[in-house]
One Martini backbone bead per residue (centre of mass of N, CA, C, O) as a GRO file, in nm:
protein
  388
    1UNK     BB    1   0.031   1.425  -3.153
    2UNK     BB    2  -0.265   1.523  -3.005
    3UNK     BB    3  -0.425   1.543  -2.693
    4UNK     BB    4  -0.613   1.618  -2.402
    5UNK     BB    5  -0.327   1.542  -2.219
    6UNK     BB    6  -0.116   1.544  -2.471
    7UNK     BB    7   0.176   1.413  -2.646
    8UNK     BB    8   0.349   1.290  -2.922
    9UNK     BB    9   0.680   1.136  -2.948
   10UNK     BB   10   0.966   1.039  -3.088
   11UNK     BB   11   1.116   0.718  -2.990
   12UNK     BB   12   1.405   0.528  -2.923
   13UNK     BB   13   1.391   0.165  -2.919
   14UNK     BB   14   1.523  -0.133  -2.980
   15UNK     BB   15   1.559  -0.025  -3.297
   16UNK     BB   16   1.289   0.157  -3.267
   17UNK     BB   17   1.020   0.360  -3.350
   18UNK     BB   18   0.822   0.555  -3.121
   19UNK     BB   19   0.540   0.659  -2.952
   20UNK     BB   20   0.551   0.900  -2.705
   21UNK     BB   21   0.421   1.016  -2.404
   22UNK     BB   22   0.338   1.362  -2.318
   23UNK     BB   23   0.227   1.524  -2.050
   24UNK     BB   24   0.053   1.748  -1.933
   25UNK     BB   25   0.030   1.973  -1.711
   26UNK     BB   26  -0.079   2.049  -1.410
   27UNK     BB   27  -0.366   2.118  -1.468
   28UNK     BB   28  -0.592   2.088  -1.679
   29UNK     BB   29  -0.654   2.307  -1.927
   30UNK     BB   30  -0.986   2.263  -1.930
   31UNK     BB   31  -1.042   2.146  -1.683
   32UNK     BB   32  -1.312   2.042  -1.481
   33UNK     BB   33  -1.622   1.857  -1.538
   34UNK     BB   34  -1.803   1.901  -1.262
   35UNK     BB   35  -2.056   1.796  -1.076
   36UNK     BB   36  -2.264   1.782  -0.818
   37UNK     BB   37  -2.220   1.470  -0.780
   38UNK     BB   38  -1.916   1.482  -0.762
   39UNK     BB   39  -1.905   1.661  -0.499
   40UNK     BB   40  -2.062   1.459  -0.332
   41UNK     BB   41  -1.858   1.234  -0.358
   42UNK     BB   42  -1.625   1.387  -0.229
   43UNK     BB   43  -1.762   1.438   0.037
   44UNK     BB   44  -1.800   1.139   0.117
   45UNK     BB   45  -1.500   1.081   0.118
   46UNK     BB   46  -1.424   1.289   0.336
   47UNK     BB   47  -1.603   1.165   0.560
   48UNK     BB   48  -1.464   0.893   0.563
   49UNK     BB   49  -1.187   1.009   0.646
   50UNK     BB   50  -1.286   1.129   0.915
   51UNK     BB   51  -1.372   0.860   1.047
   52UNK     BB   52  -1.100   0.728   1.035
   53UNK     BB   53  -0.949   0.931   1.197
   54UNK     BB   54  -1.129   0.896   1.450
   55UNK     BB   55  -1.089   0.586   1.511
   56UNK     BB   56  -0.785   0.611   1.587
   57UNK     BB   57  -0.844   0.749   1.876
   58UNK     BB   58  -0.973   0.466   2.001
   59UNK     BB   59  -0.724   0.321   1.986
   60UNK     BB   60  -0.507   0.172   2.201
   61UNK     BB   61  -0.301   0.106   1.934
   62UNK     BB   62  -0.193   0.259   1.668
   63UNK     BB   63   0.079   0.125   1.585
   64UNK     BB   64  -0.035  -0.156   1.555
   65UNK     BB   65  -0.225  -0.099   1.317
   66UNK     BB   66  -0.013   0.021   1.128
   67UNK     BB   67   0.184  -0.212   1.114
   68UNK     BB   68  -0.025  -0.406   0.969
   69UNK     BB   69  -0.129  -0.214   0.732
   70UNK     BB   70   0.142  -0.184   0.590
   71UNK     BB   71   0.170  -0.489   0.523
   72UNK     BB   72  -0.089  -0.515   0.359
   73UNK     BB   73  -0.008  -0.307   0.145
   74UNK     BB   74   0.256  -0.449   0.051
   75UNK     BB   75   0.114  -0.704  -0.063
   76UNK     BB   76  -0.092  -0.571  -0.257
   77UNK     BB   77   0.102  -0.395  -0.431
   78UNK     BB   78   0.274  -0.637  -0.518
   79UNK     BB   79   0.061  -0.806  -0.654
   80UNK     BB   80   0.004  -0.622  -0.889
   81UNK     BB   81   0.316  -0.685  -0.987
   82UNK     BB   82   0.320  -1.037  -0.929
   83UNK     BB   83   0.320  -1.137  -0.662
   84UNK     BB   84   0.260  -1.429  -0.424
   85UNK     BB   85   0.252  -1.305  -0.158
   86UNK     BB   86   0.149  -1.321   0.173
   87UNK     BB   87   0.088  -1.216   0.477
   88UNK     BB   88   0.207  -1.473   0.607
   89UNK     BB   89   0.472  -1.476   0.467
   90UNK     BB   90   0.576  -1.203   0.587
   91UNK     BB   91   0.543  -1.276   0.892
   92UNK     BB   92   0.725  -1.525   0.881
   93UNK     BB   93   0.978  -1.387   0.778
   94UNK     BB   94   0.994  -1.186   1.029
   95UNK     BB   95   1.012  -1.459   1.220
   96UNK     BB   96   1.226  -1.668   1.080
   97UNK     BB   97   0.973  -1.836   0.920
   98UNK     BB   98   1.005  -2.013   0.590
   99UNK     BB   99   0.796  -2.229   0.488
  100UNK     BB  100   0.764  -2.215   0.138
  101UNK     BB  101   0.858  -1.930   0.079
  102UNK     BB  102   0.874  -1.701  -0.172
  103UNK     BB  103   1.164  -1.519  -0.153
  104UNK     BB  104   1.156  -1.311  -0.380
  105UNK     BB  105   0.884  -1.196  -0.292
  106UNK     BB  106   0.925  -1.140   0.019
  107UNK     BB  107   1.154  -0.928  -0.026
  108UNK     BB  108   0.988  -0.728  -0.192
  109UNK     BB  109   0.789  -0.671   0.031
  110UNK     BB  110   0.988  -0.588   0.256
  111UNK     BB  111   1.097  -0.340   0.092
  112UNK     BB  112   0.824  -0.193   0.100
  113UNK     BB  113   0.807  -0.144   0.403
  114UNK     BB  114   1.064   0.022   0.419
  115UNK     BB  115   0.986   0.242   0.213
  116UNK     BB  116   0.732   0.341   0.348
  117UNK     BB  117   0.853   0.416   0.620
  118UNK     BB  118   1.045   0.626   0.512
  119UNK     BB  119   0.849   0.816   0.402
  120UNK     BB  120   0.685   0.872   0.666
  121UNK     BB  121   0.918   0.981   0.833
  122UNK     BB  122   0.994   1.222   0.651
  123UNK     BB  123   0.714   1.356   0.675
  124UNK     BB  124   0.714   1.384   0.987
  125UNK     BB  125   0.990   1.568   0.966
  126UNK     BB  126   0.917   1.776   0.716
  127UNK     BB  127   0.950   1.655   0.446
  128UNK     BB  128   0.898   1.692   0.124
  129UNK     BB  129   0.717   1.636  -0.152
  130UNK     BB  130   0.957   1.482  -0.370
  131UNK     BB  131   1.196   1.376  -0.580
  132UNK     BB  132   1.384   1.286  -0.362
  133UNK     BB  133   1.183   1.099  -0.215
  134UNK     BB  134   1.120   0.911  -0.443
  135UNK     BB  135   1.419   0.815  -0.480
  136UNK     BB  136   1.445   0.695  -0.195
  137UNK     BB  137   1.220   0.491  -0.202
  138UNK     BB  138   1.316   0.343  -0.457
  139UNK     BB  139   1.592   0.246  -0.337
  140UNK     BB  140   1.459   0.053  -0.122
  141UNK     BB  141   1.268  -0.114  -0.299
  142UNK     BB  142   1.544  -0.205  -0.497
  143UNK     BB  143   1.791  -0.312  -0.322
  144UNK     BB  144   1.670  -0.610  -0.360
  145UNK     BB  145   1.630  -0.836  -0.583
  146UNK     BB  146   1.398  -0.765  -0.785
  147UNK     BB  147   1.520  -0.473  -0.951
  148UNK     BB  148   1.829  -0.410  -0.865
  149UNK     BB  149   1.909  -0.351  -1.190
  150UNK     BB  150   1.689  -0.082  -1.202
  151UNK     BB  151   1.799   0.185  -1.091
  152UNK     BB  152   1.804   0.261  -0.789
  153UNK     BB  153   1.711   0.600  -0.731
  154UNK     BB  154   1.659   0.645  -1.048
  155UNK     BB  155   1.593   0.795  -1.318
  156UNK     BB  156   1.546   0.720  -1.624
  157UNK     BB  157   1.776   0.646  -1.934
  158UNK     BB  158   1.535   0.476  -2.066
  159UNK     BB  159   1.305   0.315  -2.249
  160UNK     BB  160   0.978   0.234  -2.168
  161UNK     BB  161   0.696   0.000  -2.105
  162UNK     BB  162   0.349  -0.115  -2.156
  163UNK     BB  163   0.311  -0.388  -2.254
  164UNK     BB  164   0.425  -0.618  -2.426
  165UNK     BB  165   0.758  -0.702  -2.580
  166UNK     BB  166   0.775  -0.408  -2.700
  167UNK     BB  167   0.734  -0.095  -2.794
  168UNK     BB  168   0.587  -0.152  -3.075
  169UNK     BB  169   0.350  -0.343  -2.884
  170UNK     BB  170   0.251  -0.154  -2.685
  171UNK     BB  171   0.017   0.003  -2.491
  172UNK     BB  172   0.245   0.194  -2.354
  173UNK     BB  173   0.446   0.502  -2.394
  174UNK     BB  174   0.635   0.680  -2.229
  175UNK     BB  175   0.849   0.921  -2.188
  176UNK     BB  176   1.125   1.011  -2.278
  177UNK     BB  177   1.405   1.037  -2.097
  178UNK     BB  178   1.458   1.355  -2.168
  179UNK     BB  179   1.154   1.415  -2.016
  180UNK     BB  180   1.132   1.332  -1.724
  181UNK     BB  181   1.231   1.566  -1.552
  182UNK     BB  182   1.027   1.771  -1.654
  183UNK     BB  183   0.770   1.622  -1.565
  184UNK     BB  184   0.844   1.598  -1.267
  185UNK     BB  185   0.876   1.894  -1.204
  186UNK     BB  186   0.579   1.962  -1.267
  187UNK     BB  187   0.466   1.774  -1.046
  188UNK     BB  188   0.597   1.907  -0.805
  189UNK     BB  189   0.470   2.181  -0.842
  190UNK     BB  190   0.176   2.091  -0.801
  191UNK     BB  191   0.226   1.969  -0.511
  192UNK     BB  192   0.307   2.291  -0.436
  193UNK     BB  193   0.050   2.471  -0.558
  194UNK     BB  194   0.127   2.492  -0.870
  195UNK     BB  195  -0.072   2.740  -0.979
  196UNK     BB  196  -0.270   2.589  -0.777
  197UNK     BB  197  -0.506   2.509  -0.547
  198UNK     BB  198  -0.646   2.200  -0.444
  199UNK     BB  199  -0.829   1.964  -0.355
  200UNK     BB  200  -0.690   1.690  -0.215
  201UNK     BB  201  -0.834   1.465  -0.382
  202UNK     BB  202  -0.778   1.581  -0.659
  203UNK     BB  203  -0.474   1.591  -0.626
  204UNK     BB  204  -0.433   1.290  -0.591
  205UNK     BB  205  -0.571   1.174  -0.846
  206UNK     BB  206  -0.387   1.336  -1.050
  207UNK     BB  207  -0.102   1.250  -0.948
  208UNK     BB  208  -0.122   0.950  -0.997
  209UNK     BB  209  -0.158   0.954  -1.299
  210UNK     BB  210   0.101   1.123  -1.365
  211UNK     BB  211   0.302   0.926  -1.258
  212UNK     BB  212   0.216   0.673  -1.427
  213UNK     BB  213   0.261   0.821  -1.705
  214UNK     BB  214   0.570   0.875  -1.670
  215UNK     BB  215   0.737   0.650  -1.558
  216UNK     BB  216   1.040   0.712  -1.416
  217UNK     BB  217   1.096   0.415  -1.385
  218UNK     BB  218   1.192   0.085  -1.458
  219UNK     BB  219   1.080   0.015  -1.164
  220UNK     BB  220   0.806   0.059  -0.928
  221UNK     BB  221   0.582   0.265  -1.005
  222UNK     BB  222   0.314   0.166  -0.878
  223UNK     BB  223   0.407   0.163  -0.577
  224UNK     BB  224   0.487   0.467  -0.564
  225UNK     BB  225   0.212   0.584  -0.678
  226UNK     BB  226   0.040   0.469  -0.434
  227UNK     BB  227   0.198   0.611  -0.209
  228UNK     BB  228   0.142   0.901  -0.286
  229UNK     BB  229  -0.143   0.924  -0.175
  230UNK     BB  230  -0.079   0.885   0.128
  231UNK     BB  231   0.129   1.112   0.161
  232UNK     BB  232  -0.057   1.342   0.068
  233UNK     BB  233  -0.278   1.306   0.292
  234UNK     BB  234  -0.074   1.378   0.519
  235UNK     BB  235   0.040   1.649   0.430
  236UNK     BB  236  -0.264   1.781   0.404
  237UNK     BB  237  -0.440   1.660   0.669
  238UNK     BB  238  -0.651   1.429   0.600
  239UNK     BB  239  -0.436   1.263   0.780
  240UNK     BB  240  -0.267   1.169   1.052
  241UNK     BB  241  -0.258   0.865   0.954
  242UNK     BB  242  -0.133   0.605   0.751
  243UNK     BB  243  -0.447   0.440   0.664
  244UNK     BB  244  -0.469   0.479   0.343
  245UNK     BB  245  -0.517   0.207   0.099
  246UNK     BB  246  -0.584   0.135  -0.254
  247UNK     BB  247  -0.493  -0.162  -0.354
  248UNK     BB  248  -0.750  -0.330  -0.311
  249UNK     BB  249  -0.921  -0.169  -0.509
  250UNK     BB  250  -0.736  -0.194  -0.758
  251UNK     BB  251  -0.733  -0.509  -0.753
  252UNK     BB  252  -1.050  -0.550  -0.782
  253UNK     BB  253  -1.032  -0.309  -1.039
  254UNK     BB  254  -0.792  -0.343  -1.257
  255UNK     BB  255  -0.921  -0.311  -1.538
  256UNK     BB  256  -1.045  -0.026  -1.477
  257UNK     BB  257  -0.787   0.106  -1.388
  258UNK     BB  258  -0.621   0.078  -1.654
  259UNK     BB  259  -0.831   0.201  -1.846
  260UNK     BB  260  -0.839   0.484  -1.715
  261UNK     BB  261  -0.548   0.568  -1.745
  262UNK     BB  262  -0.555   0.547  -2.060
  263UNK     BB  263  -0.796   0.743  -2.111
  264UNK     BB  264  -0.665   1.001  -2.014
  265UNK     BB  265  -0.450   0.995  -2.244
  266UNK     BB  266  -0.646   0.970  -2.499
  267UNK     BB  267  -0.927   1.140  -2.379
  268UNK     BB  268  -0.940   1.303  -2.102
  269UNK     BB  269  -1.077   1.114  -1.847
  270UNK     BB  270  -1.080   1.259  -1.558
  271UNK     BB  271  -1.370   1.236  -1.439
  272UNK     BB  272  -1.395   0.935  -1.442
  273UNK     BB  273  -1.152   0.879  -1.265
  274UNK     BB  274  -1.241   1.043  -1.014
  275UNK     BB  275  -1.484   0.878  -0.949
  276UNK     BB  276  -1.331   0.616  -0.898
  277UNK     BB  277  -1.143   0.729  -0.679
  278UNK     BB  278  -1.364   0.831  -0.476
  279UNK     BB  279  -1.486   0.553  -0.429
  280UNK     BB  280  -1.226   0.424  -0.318
  281UNK     BB  281  -1.195   0.603  -0.072
  282UNK     BB  282  -1.468   0.541   0.060
  283UNK     BB  283  -1.446   0.223   0.065
  284UNK     BB  284  -1.173   0.203   0.218
  285UNK     BB  285  -1.245   0.369   0.469
  286UNK     BB  286  -1.478   0.197   0.562
  287UNK     BB  287  -1.318  -0.072   0.584
  288UNK     BB  288  -1.123   0.032   0.809
  289UNK     BB  289  -1.333   0.094   1.021
  290UNK     BB  290  -1.452  -0.187   1.043
  291UNK     BB  291  -1.189  -0.324   1.117
  292UNK     BB  292  -1.129  -0.178   1.373
  293UNK     BB  293  -1.390  -0.255   1.521
  294UNK     BB  294  -1.354  -0.567   1.501
  295UNK     BB  295  -1.092  -0.576   1.671
  296UNK     BB  296  -1.188  -0.456   1.930
  297UNK     BB  297  -1.404  -0.669   1.981
  298UNK     BB  298  -1.220  -0.915   1.979
  299UNK     BB  299  -1.035  -0.843   2.212
  300UNK     BB  300  -1.268  -0.830   2.424
  301UNK     BB  301  -1.381  -1.117   2.391
  302UNK     BB  302  -1.103  -1.272   2.445
  303UNK     BB  303  -1.059  -1.171   2.727
  304UNK     BB  304  -1.320  -1.298   2.844
  305UNK     BB  305  -1.254  -1.595   2.771
  306UNK     BB  306  -1.001  -1.626   2.934
  307UNK     BB  307  -1.126  -1.556   3.218
  308UNK     BB  308  -1.355  -1.781   3.215
  309UNK     BB  309  -1.168  -2.054   3.122
  310UNK     BB  310  -0.852  -2.041   3.271
  311UNK     BB  311  -0.821  -1.925   3.543
  312UNK     BB  312  -0.503  -1.941   3.661
  313UNK     BB  313  -0.399  -1.913   3.348
  314UNK     BB  314  -0.487  -1.623   3.254
  315UNK     BB  315  -0.248  -1.438   3.295
  316UNK     BB  316  -0.053  -1.559   3.080
  317UNK     BB  317  -0.258  -1.545   2.847
  318UNK     BB  318  -0.283  -1.240   2.841
  319UNK     BB  319   0.010  -1.171   2.766
  320UNK     BB  320   0.011  -1.324   2.500
  321UNK     BB  321  -0.234  -1.176   2.374
  322UNK     BB  322  -0.101  -0.904   2.364
  323UNK     BB  323   0.120  -0.992   2.163
  324UNK     BB  324  -0.088  -1.080   1.935
  325UNK     BB  325  -0.182  -0.794   1.873
  326UNK     BB  326   0.106  -0.718   1.753
  327UNK     BB  327   0.159  -1.043   1.675
  328UNK     BB  328  -0.033  -1.263   1.488
  329UNK     BB  329   0.270  -1.401   1.428
  330UNK     BB  330   0.427  -1.663   1.626
  331UNK     BB  331   0.672  -1.799   1.790
  332UNK     BB  332   0.781  -1.946   2.072
  333UNK     BB  333   1.052  -1.796   2.092
  334UNK     BB  334   0.943  -1.506   2.046
  335UNK     BB  335   0.745  -1.499   2.283
  336UNK     BB  336   0.963  -1.556   2.509
  337UNK     BB  337   1.117  -1.289   2.453
  338UNK     BB  338   0.845  -1.074   2.488
  339UNK     BB  339   0.763  -1.224   2.741
  340UNK     BB  340   0.783  -1.213   3.109
  341UNK     BB  341   0.841  -1.540   3.074
  342UNK     BB  342   0.864  -1.846   3.064
  343UNK     BB  343   0.877  -2.078   2.825
  344UNK     BB  344   0.677  -2.289   2.950
  345UNK     BB  345   0.452  -2.070   3.004
  346UNK     BB  346   0.420  -1.991   2.708
  347UNK     BB  347   0.353  -2.255   2.591
  348UNK     BB  348   0.104  -2.310   2.771
  349UNK     BB  349  -0.053  -2.063   2.675
  350UNK     BB  350  -0.076  -2.137   2.382
  351UNK     BB  351  -0.225  -2.405   2.428
  352UNK     BB  352  -0.471  -2.268   2.561
  353UNK     BB  353  -0.547  -2.085   2.320
  354UNK     BB  354  -0.597  -2.317   2.135
  355UNK     BB  355  -0.820  -2.465   2.285
  356UNK     BB  356  -1.018  -2.197   2.279
  357UNK     BB  357  -0.966  -2.074   1.966
  358UNK     BB  358  -0.758  -1.830   1.923
  359UNK     BB  359  -0.538  -2.022   1.815
  360UNK     BB  360  -0.307  -2.155   1.563
  361UNK     BB  361  -0.117  -2.398   1.429
  362UNK     BB  362   0.086  -2.399   1.124
  363UNK     BB  363   0.297  -2.661   1.091
  364UNK     BB  364   0.265  -2.947   1.267
  365UNK     BB  365   0.489  -2.937   1.468
  366UNK     BB  366   0.684  -2.993   1.760
  367UNK     BB  367   0.881  -2.781   1.642
  368UNK     BB  368   0.893  -2.467   1.561
  369UNK     BB  369   0.648  -2.317   1.625
  370UNK     BB  370   0.338  -2.159   1.486
  371UNK     BB  371   0.128  -1.883   1.558
  372UNK     BB  372  -0.220  -1.780   1.511
  373UNK     BB  373  -0.454  -1.521   1.522
  374UNK     BB  374  -0.715  -1.603   1.365
  375UNK     BB  375  -0.938  -1.378   1.358
  376UNK     BB  376  -0.743  -1.138   1.316
  377UNK     BB  377  -0.614  -1.254   1.058
  378UNK     BB  378  -0.870  -1.253   0.888
  379UNK     BB  379  -0.922  -0.954   0.882
  380UNK     BB  380  -0.642  -0.868   0.758
  381UNK     BB  381  -0.653  -1.081   0.501
  382UNK     BB  382  -0.848  -0.947   0.340
  383UNK     BB  383  -0.767  -0.954  -0.003
  384UNK     BB  384  -0.455  -1.118   0.002
  385UNK     BB  385  -0.483  -1.293  -0.220
  386UNK     BB  386  -0.344  -1.409  -0.480
  387UNK     BB  387  -0.324  -1.361  -0.798
  388UNK     BB  388  -0.444  -1.577  -1.066
   0.00000   0.00000   0.00000
């Protein structure tokens, strides 16, 4: 059976025959029926990306902002796949303090950080967006914890499905395993601008759906598919730094997100999907700009509070405050290692910062204390509460 975006073929899995979907190569055969309003929406999304790229140039420490945004994305993208870890869980795990943290979940999120960073480093070194890179990223993503038995770094050799308890009652059955390499090869060709070059945001929106439709891995497809968007924007020069992540938007609109992915397959609803995608780019870029500005204002205000209220203790408190800008969750031991001050001085500085309301202690313990830069953390943590 044919649809507007692909065809169904019989595939055998778990002792039953099912209709698996094989997407047509990109771009869509019938073209895209985009209106003037659609192009205006795309232009607004591009302008939002430009503002985001511009605000990064005024940040005093771009790497600091990227470090934390990558971790926020790791938490959000993993939550969509069912983990319950929060941003504080991840940062506590990285600080070697894990009271009550669900270890399986936080290891999965930590793997995502490593996979994402690997992809970004490869792209910066000039490695092409390619099937090999997807496999490398996937291999790191599933290197330990849940999913480590699901063929990390390898395109699947068996039939998978989405929704339902078996292929026969699934919501969606991706291409048969013997068609995966063909489909992914066609996607790679499109990513390399064949048969034609398309505007970057159209290319990113189409490619994401195609990747999710092929579902080339046994596990981790959603996370790799969302990462594809950011990597593509960097490769195409739409962003200098990898600062746009759509997982919060997809998480907030997840029913519409999944419905539109399926409607592209069954109805060829590319235009409706692209409108949703462009709105997501615009909204997410604007949120990131506001977050960056809020963080800059917060740092400036808190430096002023330290100087105004702590008198002779202000110097050591400023140094600890500088560390907290890079690591908004720290242990006393960690802070003492990273700030060129004695441990008693660092402990006293953290107590002073707590007294004036800049940090709060998270454990309630007398020893092995953990401090969070409260207002900064609140900005970063927005939207990262686990899905209930």
